[in-house]
N, C-alpha and C positions, 0 to 999 in steps of 0.2 A: 504494500500500500504506500503510495506517495501522497504528499501533501503539497498543495499549491496555494499561492497567495490570492486573496480576494481581489487584489489590484492587478494581478497577472504579470508583474514585472520582475519577480524573483524566481530563482531556480527552485525546482521542486526538492523536497527533503523527505526523509523517512520519518517515522514516528519520533525517534529520539531527537532528530533535528528540530521538529516542530515543538516538542516538549521543552527543549532548552532555549528556544529562540525568543519566546515572548512574541513580539510582533515580527512579521517578515521584514527583510531588509528594505522593501519598498513601502513600508508603513502599513501594509495590509495584514490580515489575519490568515493563518494557515488553515486550510480546510481539506478534507479528503478529495483527491483528484476524481475519484469515482465513489458513488454511494452504492454499496452492495444491495442487490435485490434479494428479497427473501420470499420463498414460495409459501403457499398456503399450508403445506404439511409442516414446514419448519415453524411457522407462526403458531400453528395449532399445538405442536410439541412444546414450544417455549412458553405457551400460555400457562402451563402448569408449573413452571420453574419458580424457585424462590428468587428474590432480588439478587443475591450474590451469584446464583447460577446464571441468571440472565446477563449480569455484567460480564461474567467470564465469556459467555458466548459472543456477546456484542464486541467486547474488547478484542477477541481473537480475529474478528473481521477487519479491524483497523490497525492491529499491531502484528507484524509478521512474526512467524515462529523463528525466523533467523535472528531477529532482534531479541525477543523474549520467548524461549521455548514454552509450549503450552503448559507443562506441569509447573514451571516457575511462575508463569502468568497467573495460574490458578492459586498458587501459594501467596503471591503478592496481594491478590484480591481478598483472599481469606484473612490475611494479616490486616488489610485496610479496614475490614469491618469487625474486627475482634472486639472493639470497645463499644460497639453499639448495644443499647439496652434491650432491643427486641431481637429475638432469635432469627427473624426473617429480615432484619435491618429496616425495612419499611413495612407498614401494616395498612391494609385496607379495612377501615372500620365501616361496617354496614349499619346505618342508622335507620330510623323510621321512614316510611313513605318512599322507599327506594333511594334514599339519599346515601351516597357513599363518600367517605373522606379518606384520601390517601395520606397517611401520617408519615411525614418526611423528617420528623424531629427526634428520632431515637439515637442520634449521634451524641458525642461528648458535649458539644456546645448547644445542642437543641436547635441547630440551624440546618436547613436543607443543604447548605454548602458543605457540610460534613461528608455528604455522599460522594461528591466528586473530588474534593480536596484530600480525603483520606486515601483515595486511589492515586492521586497525583503525587503525594508524598512518597508512596511506595515505589512508584515508577521512577521518580527522581533518584531515590536512594539506590535502587537497583543499578542504574547506569553509572552513578557516581562511584559506587563500590567497584564495579567492573572496570572502570577507567582510572580508578584511584585519583579522583579529582574532588575538588571542594568548590562550592558555589555560595554566593550570597543572594538571598531573596529579599526584595524590598516590597513592602506592602503599605499602601496608603488606604485607610479605611475610616468610615464613620459608622460602622456597624459590625455585622457578623462575619465579614470576610476575614478580618484579622484574627479573630479567635479560632476560626476553622483552620486557617493557614497555620497558625501556631501549633495547634493540636496535631496537624498532619506531619510535622517535622520535628517536634520537640524531642530533645535528647539525642538527635542524630549527629554523628561526628562529621559527616561530609558536607554539612550545610549550616549556615547561620541565617537567621531570619531577623530582619529589622522591620518593625511595624510602627508606623506613624499614625497617630489618631488625634483628632481635634479635641481640645478641652471642652467639656460640657455638651458635646454633640452626639455622644454615644449613650445608650441606656446604661444605667449603673451596672447591671449584670454583665453586659458586654465589656464594659471597661474593666471590671474585676476579672473577667475571664482572660483578658490580655495582660493586665498589670500584675497579677498574682502568680504567674508561671515562673518558677525558679528553675531555670535550665541554663547551662553554659552557652547554648547556641541561640537563645531567645533574647532579643533586645527590643524593648518597647519604649517609645518616646511620645509624650503628650505635648502637643503644640497649641498655641493660642488659636490659630486658624490656618486653613489652607489657602494658598494664593492660586488663582487661575480658575 
C-alpha cells in the first residue's frame, strides 16, 4: 500500500513514511493511493468481529506485511487496547425505542481519540525500536488530544512528547490528565494563549 499527498505534488510513501511525516512535503495530507474494496461475504464475516479484531483486519489492508508482519501487527493492536475498560474496547448500548449508542469512551482518558492514538503509539514504537531511533512529538491542544497522545506514548524510551495547552481553556479533568503524568518522556507546558 502506498500513500499519496492530497495536493498531488509529493512522492508516494509507504505506511511508515506516512506515519512519521506528519504533513506531506507539499503541505498536503497523506492518504491511501487506493481504497480497498470489500465484498459482501467479507463484510458479513466482519460484522461479527469485536472492535480489536476489526482493527486488525482493516489495518492489514493498509499496512503491508513486509513492513509489519501480520502476527506482530496483531500483537501491537492487542497491546494498544490492553488498558481499555471494556473487554470489547467499544460497546454498542441498545436503548429504548430502537435507539443505539456506540460508546467510544472506554479508553484511559475517556476520549474517543484513545482508539486511534493508542494504535499510533504502538506503530511508532515498533518502527523506532526496529530502526533504533528517537523522535520528539509536539502537540498543541485545548482538549482531549493531548491527554490521549500522552497516554499512547508515556514511559516509552524512543520518544519524548511535548504538549502545549492554553491556560484556563481546557476542562479541569483534561488539564489534570496532562499535568499529573510523571514520566521521563512526558513534558507539559501551560501557556497564556495560542497565537494564530
